[in-house]
N, CA, C and O atoms as CSV, one atom per row, in Angstrom:
chain,resi,resn,atom,element,x,y,z
A,1,MET,N,N,10.292,16.342,42.394
A,1,MET,CA,C,10.807,15.887,41.174
A,1,MET,C,C,12.078,14.954,42.099
A,1,MET,O,O,12.697,14.069,41.508
A,2,ARG,N,N,12.346,15.240,43.462
A,2,ARG,CA,C,13.484,14.312,44.068
A,2,ARG,C,C,12.576,13.070,44.206
A,2,ARG,O,O,13.377,12.141,44.313
A,3,ILE,N,N,11.395,12.592,44.257
A,3,ILE,CA,C,11.069,11.302,44.413
A,3,ILE,C,C,11.130,10.737,43.012
A,3,ILE,O,O,11.394,9.556,42.788
A,4,ARG,N,N,10.883,11.600,42.117
A,4,ARG,CA,C,10.907,10.798,40.982
A,4,ARG,C,C,11.925,10.455,40.256
A,4,ARG,O,O,11.899,9.589,39.382
A,5,ASN,N,N,13.127,11.295,40.667
A,5,ASN,CA,C,14.643,11.004,40.534
A,5,ASN,C,C,14.727,9.670,41.079
A,5,ASN,O,O,15.256,8.768,40.429
A,6,VAL,N,N,14.194,9.467,42.343
A,6,VAL,CA,C,14.397,8.238,43.262
A,6,VAL,C,C,14.020,6.818,42.665
A,6,VAL,O,O,14.725,5.816,42.543
A,7,LEU,N,N,12.377,7.088,42.251
A,7,LEU,CA,C,12.111,5.931,41.623
A,7,LEU,C,C,12.513,5.617,40.801
A,7,LEU,O,O,12.545,4.398,40.629
A,8,LEU,N,N,13.162,6.649,39.611
A,8,LEU,CA,C,13.807,6.020,38.307
A,8,LEU,C,C,15.362,5.495,38.654
A,8,LEU,O,O,15.918,4.593,38.028
A,9,ALA,N,N,15.925,6.193,39.709
A,9,ALA,CA,C,17.133,5.476,40.007
A,9,ALA,C,C,16.779,3.845,40.418
A,9,ALA,O,O,17.295,2.963,39.733
A,10,MET,N,N,15.945,3.506,41.480
A,10,MET,CA,C,15.378,2.554,41.876
A,10,MET,C,C,15.010,1.403,40.666
A,10,MET,O,O,15.485,0.268,40.676
A,11,GLY,N,N,14.056,1.924,39.601
A,11,GLY,CA,C,13.903,1.176,38.436
A,11,GLY,C,C,15.025,0.854,37.645
A,11,GLY,O,O,15.001,-0.185,36.987
A,12,ALA,N,N,16.121,1.688,37.615
A,12,ALA,CA,C,17.254,1.123,36.959
A,12,ALA,C,C,18.093,0.269,37.326
A,12,ALA,O,O,18.760,-0.464,36.595
A,13,SER,N,N,18.097,0.332,38.596
A,13,SER,CA,C,18.971,-0.593,39.539
A,13,SER,C,C,18.462,-2.074,39.691
A,13,SER,O,O,19.110,-3.069,40.015
A,14,LEU,N,N,16.939,-1.942,39.325
A,14,LEU,CA,C,16.256,-3.282,39.348
A,14,LEU,C,C,16.057,-3.841,37.768
A,14,LEU,O,O,15.309,-4.780,37.501
A,15,GLY,N,N,16.848,-3.110,36.772
A,15,GLY,CA,C,16.711,-3.497,35.358
A,15,GLY,C,C,15.327,-3.307,34.615
A,15,GLY,O,O,14.893,-3.858,33.603
A,16,LEU,N,N,14.832,-2.448,35.356
A,16,LEU,CA,C,13.463,-1.978,34.774
A,16,LEU,C,C,13.760,-1.323,33.517
A,16,LEU,O,O,14.891,-0.982,33.170
A,17,VAL,N,N,12.336,-1.106,32.627
A,17,VAL,CA,C,12.755,-0.078,31.791
A,17,VAL,C,C,11.237,0.382,31.351
A,17,VAL,O,O,10.292,-0.312,30.977
A,18,LEU,N,N,11.343,1.755,31.525
A,18,LEU,CA,C,10.289,2.669,31.997
A,18,LEU,C,C,9.806,3.331,30.695
A,18,LEU,O,O,10.705,3.755,29.969
A,19,THR,N,N,8.468,3.499,30.254
A,19,THR,CA,C,8.239,3.872,29.251
A,19,THR,C,C,7.020,4.761,29.385
A,19,THR,O,O,6.123,4.432,30.161
A,20,VAL,N,N,6.930,6.015,28.575
A,20,VAL,CA,C,5.881,6.823,28.686
A,20,VAL,C,C,4.582,6.360,28.201
A,20,VAL,O,O,4.527,5.941,27.045
A,21,PRO,N,N,3.558,6.377,28.905
A,21,PRO,CA,C,2.023,5.972,28.291
A,21,PRO,C,C,1.806,6.359,27.312
A,21,PRO,O,O,1.757,7.588,27.245
A,22,GLY,N,N,1.564,5.582,26.047
A,22,GLY,CA,C,0.979,6.220,24.919
A,22,GLY,C,C,1.878,6.282,23.792
A,22,GLY,O,O,1.532,6.526,22.636
A,23,ALA,N,N,3.277,6.004,24.268
A,23,ALA,CA,C,4.407,6.332,23.849
A,23,ALA,C,C,4.661,4.911,22.361
A,23,ALA,O,O,5.028,3.797,22.734
A,24,ALA,N,N,4.480,5.097,21.192
A,24,ALA,CA,C,4.301,3.630,20.502
A,24,ALA,C,C,6.036,3.781,20.085
A,24,ALA,O,O,6.788,4.753,20.149
A,25,ASN,N,N,6.256,2.419,19.660
A,25,ASN,CA,C,7.662,2.442,18.970
A,25,ASN,C,C,7.868,2.983,17.656
A,25,ASN,O,O,7.533,2.260,16.717
A,26,ALA,N,N,8.307,4.006,17.428
A,26,ALA,CA,C,8.081,4.765,16.122
A,26,ALA,C,C,8.855,3.519,15.339
A,26,ALA,O,O,8.064,2.921,14.610
A,27,SER,N,N,10.028,3.049,15.310
A,27,SER,CA,C,10.549,2.557,14.540
A,27,SER,C,C,9.576,1.343,14.033
A,27,SER,O,O,9.824,0.903,12.911
A,28,HIS,N,N,8.706,0.878,14.617
A,28,HIS,CA,C,7.892,-0.317,13.981
A,28,HIS,C,C,6.447,0.185,13.611
A,28,HIS,O,O,5.465,-0.516,13.367
A,29,ALA,N,N,6.528,1.394,13.623
A,29,ALA,CA,C,4.823,2.152,13.395
A,29,ALA,C,C,4.414,1.497,12.057
A,29,ALA,O,O,5.255,1.196,11.210
A,30,THR,N,N,3.091,1.290,11.901
A,30,THR,CA,C,2.402,1.084,10.838
A,30,THR,C,C,1.493,1.839,10.299
A,30,THR,O,O,0.993,2.571,11.154
A,31,GLY,N,N,1.037,1.994,9.216
A,31,GLY,CA,C,0.142,2.983,8.758
A,31,GLY,C,C,-0.775,2.327,7.771
A,31,GLY,O,O,-0.420,1.272,7.245
A,32,SER,N,N,-1.969,2.896,7.472
A,32,SER,CA,C,-3.033,2.288,6.523
A,32,SER,C,C,-3.844,3.675,5.788
A,32,SER,O,O,-3.865,4.823,6.231
A,33,ALA,N,N,-4.321,3.287,4.852
A,33,ALA,CA,C,-5.408,4.397,3.815
A,33,ALA,C,C,-6.230,3.504,3.248
A,33,ALA,O,O,-5.963,2.314,3.080
A,34,SER,N,N,-7.443,4.166,2.882
A,34,SER,CA,C,-8.355,3.371,2.215
A,34,SER,C,C,-9.319,4.590,1.197
A,34,SER,O,O,-9.464,5.745,1.599
A,35,VAL,N,N,-9.763,4.230,0.200
A,35,VAL,CA,C,-10.872,4.874,-0.580
A,35,VAL,C,C,-11.750,3.745,-1.228
A,35,VAL,O,O,-11.432,2.571,-1.421
A,36,SER,N,N,-13.021,4.430,-1.541
A,36,SER,CA,C,-14.229,3.867,-1.984
A,36,SER,C,C,-15.162,4.710,-2.543
A,36,SER,O,O,-15.705,5.678,-2.012
A,37,ASN,N,N,-15.345,4.167,-3.921
A,37,ASN,CA,C,-16.658,5.206,-4.617
A,37,ASN,C,C,-17.335,4.228,-5.118
A,37,ASN,O,O,-17.249,3.074,-4.698
A,38,SER,N,N,-18.433,4.775,-6.525
A,38,SER,CA,C,-19.251,3.704,-6.858
A,38,SER,C,C,-18.505,2.597,-7.716
A,38,SER,O,O,-18.985,1.464,-7.675
A,39,TYR,N,N,-17.312,2.832,-8.533
A,39,TYR,CA,C,-16.876,1.730,-9.346
A,39,TYR,C,C,-15.336,1.167,-8.570
A,39,TYR,O,O,-14.412,0.727,-9.254
A,40,GLY,N,N,-15.282,1.252,-7.344
A,40,GLY,CA,C,-14.264,0.410,-6.793
A,40,GLY,C,C,-13.954,0.895,-5.491
A,40,GLY,O,O,-14.600,1.819,-4.996
A,41,ARG,N,N,-12.913,0.280,-4.841
A,41,ARG,CA,C,-11.995,0.560,-3.683
A,41,ARG,C,C,-11.056,-0.251,-3.527
A,41,ARG,O,O,-10.943,-1.410,-3.925
A,42,ALA,N,N,-9.968,0.772,-2.575
A,42,ALA,CA,C,-8.744,0.303,-2.406
A,42,ALA,C,C,-8.135,0.475,-1.040
A,42,ALA,O,O,-8.492,1.410,-0.323
A,43,SER,N,N,-7.412,-0.220,-0.737
A,43,SER,CA,C,-7.058,-0.193,0.569
A,43,SER,C,C,-5.136,-0.580,0.714
A,43,SER,O,O,-4.500,-1.357,0.002
A,44,ALA,N,N,-4.727,0.089,1.623
A,44,ALA,CA,C,-3.252,-0.010,1.612
A,44,ALA,C,C,-2.940,-0.133,3.164
A,44,ALA,O,O,-3.649,0.487,3.956
A,45,SER,N,N,-1.989,-0.850,3.567
A,45,SER,CA,C,-0.781,-0.929,4.904
A,45,SER,C,C,0.342,-1.323,4.571
A,45,SER,O,O,0.721,-2.169,3.761
A,46,TRP,N,N,0.980,-0.482,5.424
A,46,TRP,CA,C,2.606,-0.290,5.032
A,46,TRP,C,C,3.262,-0.007,6.585
A,46,TRP,O,O,2.538,0.128,7.571
A,47,THR,N,N,4.667,0.057,6.637
A,47,THR,CA,C,5.326,-0.001,7.772
A,47,THR,C,C,6.074,1.667,7.463
A,47,THR,O,O,6.389,1.927,6.302
A,48,TRP,N,N,6.312,2.707,8.560
A,48,TRP,CA,C,6.906,3.595,8.228
A,48,TRP,C,C,8.391,3.409,8.503
A,48,TRP,O,O,8.726,2.943,9.592
A,49,GLN,N,N,9.236,3.714,7.663
A,49,GLN,CA,C,10.776,3.173,7.900
A,49,GLN,C,C,11.512,4.451,8.674
A,49,GLN,O,O,12.325,4.174,9.556
A,50,ASN,N,N,11.264,5.728,8.385
A,50,ASN,CA,C,11.626,6.881,8.481
A,50,ASN,C,C,10.929,8.050,8.216
A,50,ASN,O,O,9.740,7.977,7.906
A,51,SER,N,N,11.572,9.257,8.304
A,51,SER,CA,C,10.838,10.587,7.866
A,51,SER,C,C,10.364,10.481,6.454
A,51,SER,O,O,9.299,11.013,6.140
A,52,SER,N,N,11.227,9.699,5.407
A,52,SER,CA,C,11.116,10.162,4.234
A,52,SER,C,C,10.545,8.852,3.480
A,52,SER,O,O,10.130,8.952,2.325
A,53,SER,N,N,10.537,7.613,4.175
A,53,SER,CA,C,10.219,6.271,3.627
A,53,SER,C,C,8.876,5.566,3.895
A,53,SER,O,O,8.167,5.953,4.824
A,54,LEU,N,N,8.519,4.565,3.123
A,54,LEU,CA,C,7.739,3.442,3.638
A,54,LEU,C,C,7.777,2.354,3.106
A,54,LEU,O,O,8.034,2.400,1.903
A,55,SER,N,N,7.605,1.274,3.577
A,55,SER,CA,C,7.994,-0.049,2.920
A,55,SER,C,C,7.169,-1.054,3.486
A,55,SER,O,O,6.600,-0.939,4.572
A,56,GLY,N,N,7.094,-2.285,2.554
A,56,GLY,CA,C,6.004,-3.522,3.075
A,56,GLY,C,C,4.991,-3.021,2.789
A,56,GLY,O,O,4.108,-3.242,3.618
A,57,ILE,N,N,4.566,-2.137,1.567
A,57,ILE,CA,C,3.200,-1.918,1.121
A,57,ILE,C,C,2.396,-2.994,0.438
A,57,ILE,O,O,2.817,-3.654,-0.512
A,58,SER,N,N,1.132,-3.129,1.028
A,58,SER,CA,C,0.370,-3.769,0.288
A,58,SER,C,C,-0.839,-3.314,-0.011
A,58,SER,O,O,-1.687,-2.974,0.814
A,59,LEU,N,N,-0.945,-3.298,-1.175
A,59,LEU,CA,C,-2.290,-2.285,-1.673
A,59,LEU,C,C,-3.131,-3.611,-2.438
A,59,LEU,O,O,-2.798,-4.529,-3.188
A,60,HIS,N,N,-4.098,-3.261,-1.950
A,60,HIS,CA,C,-5.422,-3.766,-2.618
A,60,HIS,C,C,-6.461,-3.193,-3.132
A,60,HIS,O,O,-7.172,-2.434,-2.473
A,61,VAL,N,N,-6.706,-3.531,-4.558
A,61,VAL,CA,C,-7.524,-2.763,-5.444
A,61,VAL,C,C,-8.573,-3.820,-6.260
A,61,VAL,O,O,-8.275,-4.890,-6.789
A,62,LYS,N,N,-9.877,-3.174,-6.188
A,62,LYS,CA,C,-10.980,-3.905,-6.462
A,62,LYS,C,C,-12.004,-3.197,-7.077
A,62,LYS,O,O,-12.527,-2.207,-6.567
A,63,ASP,N,N,-12.373,-3.765,-8.377
A,63,ASP,CA,C,-13.517,-3.037,-9.049
A,63,ASP,C,C,-14.682,-3.687,-8.612
A,63,ASP,O,O,-14.812,-4.880,-8.338
A,64,THR,N,N,-15.665,-2.629,-8.565
A,64,THR,CA,C,-17.056,-2.915,-8.080
A,64,THR,C,C,-18.177,-2.425,-9.034
A,64,THR,O,O,-19.304,-2.171,-8.608
A,65,ASN,N,N,-17.873,-2.317,-10.176
A,65,ASN,CA,C,-18.696,-1.538,-11.047
A,65,ASN,C,C,-18.505,-2.681,-12.452
A,65,ASN,O,O,-17.504,-3.042,-13.071
A,66,CYS,N,N,-20.118,-3.057,-12.598
A,66,CYS,CA,C,-19.693,-3.894,-13.881
A,66,CYS,C,C,-19.697,-3.330,-15.389
A,66,CYS,O,O,-20.474,-3.760,-16.242
A,67,ASN,N,N,-18.671,-2.241,-15.643
A,67,ASN,CA,C,-18.922,-1.423,-16.751
A,67,ASN,C,C,-17.582,-1.880,-17.780
A,67,ASN,O,O,-17.058,-1.132,-18.605
A,68,SER,N,N,-17.274,-2.990,-17.557
A,68,SER,CA,C,-16.122,-3.256,-18.208
A,68,SER,C,C,-14.829,-2.520,-18.580
A,68,SER,O,O,-14.082,-2.646,-19.551
A,69,ASN,N,N,-14.798,-1.816,-17.646
A,69,ASN,CA,C,-13.410,-0.782,-17.419
A,69,ASN,C,C,-12.816,-1.037,-15.961
A,69,ASN,O,O,-13.470,-0.932,-14.924
A,70,PRO,N,N,-11.377,-1.412,-16.057
A,70,PRO,CA,C,-10.724,-1.780,-14.924
A,70,PRO,C,C,-10.534,-0.528,-14.117
A,70,PRO,O,O,-10.534,0.622,-14.555
A,71,VAL,N,N,-10.356,-0.960,-12.745
A,71,VAL,CA,C,-10.018,0.484,-11.754
A,71,VAL,C,C,-8.501,0.160,-11.476
A,71,VAL,O,O,-7.952,-0.933,-11.616
A,72,TYR,N,N,-7.940,1.352,-11.050
A,72,TYR,CA,C,-6.503,1.504,-10.845
A,72,TYR,C,C,-6.357,2.324,-9.586
A,72,TYR,O,O,-7.234,3.099,-9.203
A,73,ALA,N,N,-5.164,2.112,-8.930
A,73,ALA,CA,C,-4.913,2.802,-7.523
A,73,ALA,C,C,-3.452,3.631,-7.807
A,73,ALA,O,O,-2.728,3.227,-8.717
A,74,TYR,N,N,-3.176,4.437,-7.247
A,74,TYR,CA,C,-1.823,5.042,-6.926
A,74,TYR,C,C,-1.858,5.696,-5.668
A,74,TYR,O,O,-2.900,5.562,-5.027
A,75,PHE,N,N,-0.796,6.487,-5.097
A,75,PHE,CA,C,-0.639,7.125,-4.087
A,75,PHE,C,C,-0.481,8.632,-4.179
A,75,PHE,O,O,0.295,9.212,-4.939
A,76,ARG,N,N,-1.257,9.157,-3.370
A,76,ARG,CA,C,-1.138,10.819,-3.084
A,76,ARG,C,C,0.028,11.340,-1.706
A,76,ARG,O,O,-0.454,11.528,-0.589
A,77,VAL,N,N,1.090,11.475,-1.873
A,77,VAL,CA,C,2.116,11.935,-0.891
A,77,VAL,C,C,2.069,13.261,-0.335
A,77,VAL,O,O,2.415,14.119,-1.147
A,78,THR,N,N,1.739,13.700,0.829
A,78,THR,CA,C,1.767,14.761,1.527
A,78,THR,C,C,3.240,15.065,2.302
A,78,THR,O,O,3.655,14.365,3.225
A,79,ARG,N,N,3.793,15.979,1.875
A,79,ARG,CA,C,5.195,16.313,2.707
A,79,ARG,C,C,4.685,17.095,3.735
A,79,ARG,O,O,3.588,17.652,3.702
A,80,THR,N,N,5.756,17.148,4.960
A,80,THR,CA,C,5.308,17.547,6.114
A,80,THR,C,C,5.231,19.565,5.957
A,80,THR,O,O,4.825,20.342,6.822
A,81,ASN,N,N,5.786,19.916,4.527
A,81,ASN,CA,C,5.902,21.349,4.525
A,81,ASN,C,C,4.133,21.681,3.576
A,81,ASN,O,O,3.829,22.804,3.171
A,82,GLY,N,N,3.433,20.724,3.446
A,82,GLY,CA,C,2.133,21.007,2.510
A,82,GLY,C,C,2.200,20.466,1.408
A,82,GLY,O,O,1.192,20.005,0.873
A,83,ASP,N,N,3.507,20.411,0.801
A,83,ASP,CA,C,3.757,19.969,-0.861
A,83,ASP,C,C,2.881,18.913,-1.064
A,83,ASP,O,O,2.305,18.553,-0.038
A,84,THR,N,N,2.616,18.326,-2.045
A,84,THR,CA,C,1.816,17.106,-2.506
A,84,THR,C,C,2.156,16.726,-4.073
A,84,THR,O,O,2.210,17.402,-5.100
A,85,TRP,N,N,2.325,15.571,-3.828
A,85,TRP,CA,C,2.704,14.932,-5.385
A,85,TRP,C,C,2.077,13.577,-5.470
A,85,TRP,O,O,1.477,13.178,-4.472
A,86,HIS,N,N,2.127,12.939,-6.363
A,86,HIS,CA,C,1.693,11.499,-6.811
A,86,HIS,C,C,2.430,10.403,-7.512
A,86,HIS,O,O,3.097,10.644,-8.518
A,87,THR,N,N,2.355,9.551,-7.150
A,87,THR,CA,C,3.192,8.391,-7.493
A,87,THR,C,C,2.885,8.179,-9.264
A,87,THR,O,O,1.810,8.392,-9.825
A,88,SER,N,N,4.317,7.648,-9.980
A,88,SER,CA,C,3.634,7.697,-11.199
A,88,SER,C,C,3.165,6.367,-11.707
A,88,SER,O,O,2.688,6.316,-12.840
A,89,THR,N,N,3.254,5.310,-10.988
A,89,THR,CA,C,2.806,3.851,-11.367
A,89,THR,C,C,1.363,3.250,-10.954
A,89,THR,O,O,1.205,2.919,-9.779
A,90,TYR,N,N,0.505,3.126,-11.702
A,90,TYR,CA,C,-0.801,2.916,-11.642
A,90,TYR,C,C,-0.968,1.224,-11.375
A,90,TYR,O,O,-0.477,0.383,-12.128
A,91,ARG,N,N,-1.853,0.872,-10.008
A,91,ARG,CA,C,-1.686,-0.487,-9.704
A,91,ARG,C,C,-3.303,-1.099,-10.171
A,91,ARG,O,O,-4.270,-0.743,-9.497
A,92,TYR,N,N,-3.439,-1.761,-11.019
A,92,TYR,CA,C,-4.759,-2.089,-11.538
A,92,TYR,C,C,-5.291,-3.919,-11.144
A,92,TYR,O,O,-4.650,-4.963,-11.019
A,93,ASP,N,N,-6.835,-3.553,-11.050
A,93,ASP,CA,C,-7.484,-4.822,-10.851
A,93,ASP,C,C,-8.267,-4.920,-12.112
A,93,ASP,O,O,-9.236,-4.245,-12.459
A,94,TYR,N,N,-7.719,-5.801,-12.673
A,94,TYR,CA,C,-8.455,-6.496,-14.137
A,94,TYR,C,C,-9.574,-7.402,-13.868
A,94,TYR,O,O,-10.332,-7.574,-14.823
A,95,ASN,N,N,-9.837,-8.004,-12.808
A,95,ASN,CA,C,-10.794,-9.023,-12.580
A,95,ASN,C,C,-12.389,-8.665,-12.753
A,95,ASN,O,O,-13.234,-9.560,-12.763
A,96,GLY,N,N,-12.710,-7.330,-12.882
A,96,GLY,CA,C,-13.898,-6.999,-13.178
A,96,GLY,C,C,-14.635,-7.315,-11.724
A,96,GLY,O,O,-13.976,-7.827,-10.819
A,97,CYS,N,N,-16.011,-6.988,-11.550
A,97,CYS,CA,C,-16.915,-6.570,-10.506
A,97,CYS,C,C,-17.287,-7.800,-10.003
A,97,CYS,O,O,-18.049,-7.789,-9.036
A,98,ASN,N,N,-16.825,-9.120,-10.555
A,98,ASN,CA,C,-17.244,-10.409,-9.738
A,98,ASN,C,C,-16.159,-10.898,-9.465
A,98,ASN,O,O,-16.219,-12.103,-9.220
A,99,GLY,N,N,-14.638,-10.195,-9.375
A,99,GLY,CA,C,-13.583,-10.909,-9.009
A,99,GLY,C,C,-13.280,-10.500,-7.280
A,99,GLY,O,O,-14.067,-9.852,-6.590
A,100,GLY,N,N,-12.421,-10.859,-6.978
A,100,GLY,CA,C,-12.140,-10.559,-5.454
A,100,GLY,C,C,-10.975,-9.563,-5.376
A,100,GLY,O,O,-10.244,-9.466,-4.390
A,101,GLY,N,N,-10.853,-8.766,-6.588
A,101,GLY,CA,C,-9.532,-7.889,-6.508
A,101,GLY,C,C,-8.272,-8.006,-6.737
A,101,GLY,O,O,-7.829,-9.133,-6.953
A,102,THR,N,N,-7.670,-7.220,-6.740
A,102,THR,CA,C,-5.822,-7.818,-6.929
A,102,THR,C,C,-5.159,-7.365,-5.615
A,102,THR,O,O,-5.699,-6.508,-4.916
A,103,THR,N,N,-4.260,-7.806,-5.356
A,103,THR,CA,C,-3.318,-7.421,-4.395
A,103,THR,C,C,-1.848,-7.106,-4.777
A,103,THR,O,O,-1.249,-8.016,-5.351
A,104,HIS,N,N,-1.303,-6.163,-4.585
A,104,HIS,CA,C,-0.142,-5.528,-5.135
A,104,HIS,C,C,0.912,-5.476,-3.899
A,104,HIS,O,O,1.133,-4.376,-3.393
A,105,PRO,N,N,1.559,-6.614,-3.407
A,105,PRO,CA,C,2.231,-6.536,-2.234
A,105,PRO,C,C,3.847,-6.115,-2.173
A,105,PRO,O,O,4.260,-5.847,-3.301
A,106,GLY,N,N,4.588,-6.024,-1.410
A,106,GLY,CA,C,5.956,-5.652,-1.122
A,106,GLY,C,C,6.401,-4.352,-2.268
A,106,GLY,O,O,7.284,-4.317,-3.125
A,107,LEU,N,N,5.388,-3.360,-1.857
A,107,LEU,CA,C,5.764,-2.177,-2.755
A,107,LEU,C,C,6.351,-1.327,-1.609
A,107,LEU,O,O,5.999,-1.634,-0.470
A,108,SER,N,N,7.293,-0.188,-1.789
A,108,SER,CA,C,8.082,0.706,-1.164
A,108,SER,C,C,7.449,2.076,-1.830
A,108,SER,O,O,6.700,2.133,-2.806
A,109,LEU,N,N,8.006,3.267,-0.954
A,109,LEU,CA,C,7.731,4.595,-1.414
A,109,LEU,C,C,8.822,5.350,-0.819
A,109,LEU,O,O,9.142,4.830,0.250
A,110,SER,N,N,9.566,6.448,-1.121
A,110,SER,CA,C,10.557,7.222,-0.535
A,110,SER,C,C,10.563,8.848,-1.240
A,110,SER,O,O,10.266,9.122,-2.402
A,111,ASP,N,N,10.869,9.527,-0.471
A,111,ASP,CA,C,10.702,10.871,-1.096
A,111,ASP,C,C,11.891,11.456,-0.575
A,111,ASP,O,O,12.432,10.993,0.429
A,112,GLY,N,N,12.498,12.811,-1.421
A,112,GLY,CA,C,13.715,13.137,-0.576
A,112,GLY,C,C,13.501,14.303,0.407
A,112,GLY,O,O,14.405,15.069,0.740
A,113,TYR,N,N,12.141,14.379,0.876
A,113,TYR,CA,C,11.686,15.177,1.586
A,113,TYR,C,C,11.012,14.364,3.123
A,113,TYR,O,O,10.897,13.140,3.189
A,114,TYR,N,N,10.745,15.001,3.902
A,114,TYR,CA,C,9.935,14.428,5.170
A,114,TYR,C,C,8.169,14.144,4.600
A,114,TYR,O,O,7.443,15.030,4.148
A,115,ILE,N,N,7.872,13.010,4.740
A,115,ILE,CA,C,6.553,12.630,4.483
A,115,ILE,C,C,5.549,12.483,5.559
A,115,ILE,O,O,5.755,11.752,6.527
A,116,LYS,N,N,4.373,13.225,5.387
A,116,LYS,CA,C,3.620,13.551,6.538
A,116,LYS,C,C,2.435,12.532,6.763
A,116,LYS,O,O,2.118,12.020,7.837
A,117,TYR,N,N,1.629,12.273,5.074
A,117,TYR,CA,C,0.493,11.496,5.296
A,117,TYR,C,C,0.531,10.716,3.933
A,117,TYR,O,O,1.160,11.133,2.961
A,118,ILE,N,N,0.047,9.938,3.939
A,118,ILE,CA,C,-0.432,9.131,2.200
A,118,ILE,C,C,-1.610,8.938,2.329
A,118,ILE,O,O,-2.214,8.624,3.354
A,119,ALA,N,N,-2.038,9.130,1.204
A,119,ALA,CA,C,-3.501,8.882,0.400
A,119,ALA,C,C,-3.519,8.107,-0.537
A,119,ALA,O,O,-2.448,7.853,-1.089
A,120,ILE,N,N,-4.924,7.402,-1.073
A,120,ILE,CA,C,-5.174,6.559,-1.769
A,120,ILE,C,C,-5.735,7.212,-3.131
A,120,ILE,O,O,-6.890,7.601,-2.955
A,121,ARG,N,N,-5.344,7.407,-4.214
A,121,ARG,CA,C,-6.396,7.970,-5.543
A,121,ARG,C,C,-6.727,6.638,-6.333
A,121,ARG,O,O,-5.867,5.838,-6.702
A,122,LEU,N,N,-8.155,6.502,-6.551
A,122,LEU,CA,C,-8.507,5.319,-7.021
A,122,LEU,C,C,-9.584,6.030,-8.343
A,122,LEU,O,O,-10.372,6.969,-8.232
A,123,CYS,N,N,-9.337,5.374,-9.300
A,123,CYS,CA,C,-9.672,5.853,-10.575
A,123,CYS,C,C,-10.173,4.507,-11.474
A,123,CYS,O,O,-9.763,3.369,-11.247
A,124,ASN,N,N,-11.134,4.857,-12.534
A,124,ASN,CA,C,-11.839,3.965,-13.539
A,124,ASN,C,C,-11.185,4.260,-14.683
A,124,ASN,O,O,-11.194,5.416,-15.104
A,125,ASP,N,N,-10.550,3.288,-15.319
A,125,ASP,CA,C,-10.036,3.682,-16.641
A,125,ASP,C,C,-10.899,3.626,-18.057
A,125,ASP,O,O,-11.258,2.622,-18.671
A,126,GLN,N,N,-11.093,4.855,-18.341
A,126,GLN,CA,C,-12.383,4.760,-19.393
A,126,GLN,C,C,-11.478,5.639,-20.547
A,126,GLN,O,O,-10.367,6.147,-20.392
A,127,LEU,N,N,-12.314,5.638,-21.708
A,127,LEU,CA,C,-11.691,6.615,-22.720
A,127,LEU,C,C,-11.788,7.847,-22.432
A,127,LEU,O,O,-12.709,8.186,-21.689
A,128,GLY,N,N,-11.146,8.536,-22.788
A,128,GLY,CA,C,-10.912,10.163,-22.400
A,128,GLY,C,C,-10.666,10.528,-20.842
A,128,GLY,O,O,-9.910,9.771,-20.233
A,129,THR,N,N,-11.194,11.540,-20.190
A,129,THR,CA,C,-10.597,11.505,-18.708
A,129,THR,C,C,-11.204,10.692,-17.688
A,129,THR,O,O,-12.400,10.695,-17.398
A,130,ASP,N,N,-10.323,10.016,-17.177
A,130,ASP,CA,C,-10.744,8.964,-15.967
A,130,ASP,C,C,-11.567,9.635,-14.875
A,130,ASP,O,O,-11.200,10.723,-14.430
A,131,PRO,N,N,-12.520,9.111,-14.484
A,131,PRO,CA,C,-13.025,9.763,-12.883
A,131,PRO,C,C,-12.135,9.063,-11.937
A,131,PRO,O,O,-11.803,7.895,-12.139
A,132,CYS,N,N,-11.789,9.649,-11.044
A,132,CYS,CA,C,-10.907,9.656,-9.836
A,132,CYS,C,C,-11.460,10.263,-8.666
A,132,CYS,O,O,-12.156,11.270,-8.803
A,133,THR,N,N,-11.227,9.746,-7.446
A,133,THR,CA,C,-11.738,9.706,-6.133
A,133,THR,C,C,-10.153,9.898,-5.246
A,133,THR,O,O,-9.333,9.106,-5.709
A,134,THR,N,N,-9.734,10.526,-4.415
A,134,THR,CA,C,-9.038,10.652,-3.535
A,134,THR,C,C,-9.558,10.342,-1.973
A,134,THR,O,O,-10.507,10.895,-1.417
A,135,GLY,N,N,-8.731,9.364,-1.443
A,135,GLY,CA,C,-9.122,9.282,-0.129
A,135,GLY,C,C,-8.721,9.997,1.149
A,135,GLY,O,O,-7.785,10.795,1.104
A,136,SER,N,N,-9.270,9.801,2.117
A,136,SER,CA,C,-8.377,10.401,3.503
A,136,SER,C,C,-7.170,10.138,3.671
A,136,SER,O,O,-6.774,8.975,3.583
A,137,ASN,N,N,-6.340,11.166,3.946
A,137,ASN,CA,C,-5.000,11.252,4.709
A,137,ASN,C,C,-5.010,9.785,5.706
A,137,ASN,O,O,-6.010,9.362,6.287
A,138,SER,N,N,-3.641,9.151,5.731
A,138,SER,CA,C,-3.385,8.118,6.579
A,138,SER,C,C,-2.973,8.952,8.019
A,138,SER,O,O,-2.683,10.148,8.017
A,139,GLY,N,N,-3.001,8.102,9.241
A,139,GLY,CA,C,-2.305,8.672,10.065
A,139,GLY,C,C,-0.963,9.507,9.850
A,139,GLY,O,O,-0.215,9.213,8.917
A,140,ALA,N,N,-0.715,10.386,10.584
A,140,ALA,CA,C,0.953,11.118,10.628
A,140,ALA,C,C,2.006,10.155,10.544
A,140,ALA,O,O,1.848,9.150,11.237
A,141,ASN,N,N,2.794,10.213,10.021
A,141,ASN,CA,C,4.115,9.735,9.924
A,141,ASN,C,C,4.725,9.793,11.080
A,141,ASN,O,O,5.137,10.949,11.172
A,142,PRO,N,N,5.057,9.118,12.148
A,142,PRO,CA,C,5.784,8.866,13.589
A,142,PRO,C,C,6.870,9.663,13.340
A,142,PRO,O,O,7.112,10.565,14.142
A,143,HIS,N,N,7.723,9.468,12.170
A,143,HIS,CA,C,9.075,9.749,12.127
A,143,HIS,C,C,9.269,11.322,11.555
A,143,HIS,O,O,10.377,11.785,11.283
A,144,ALA,N,N,8.308,11.887,11.453
A,144,ALA,CA,C,8.105,13.323,10.299
A,144,ALA,C,C,8.052,14.392,11.260
A,144,ALA,O,O,7.918,15.556,10.882
């Protein structure tokens, strides 16, 4: 313990910044999620801002099924207490199966509670009940 303190003091006197290996700068932590199925795929990336928000979300939605029905995506939010909720705005791709998909940039998301994970829910817009698939959870929010 004494040797460690001497080394820390020497590093401080030389103006060195010591970091713990593997400790990422949580203030600039990024996240991502994706989902795919027979009718489409969606992916998103973002920056975790704090324990209850993320910003700079870029969501890409692509229709891969030539059934004349657009696909749409939205987010499932999992809180640190295990509760989940879904965003209410759907982001569509109307380009059909031959298009390159649609990117929805500059989105943000916040909650009044700590957010642990984000997942994407992808659906095919049809008459009646839309078939949907939820992707895997993102990596954990480093602020939560």
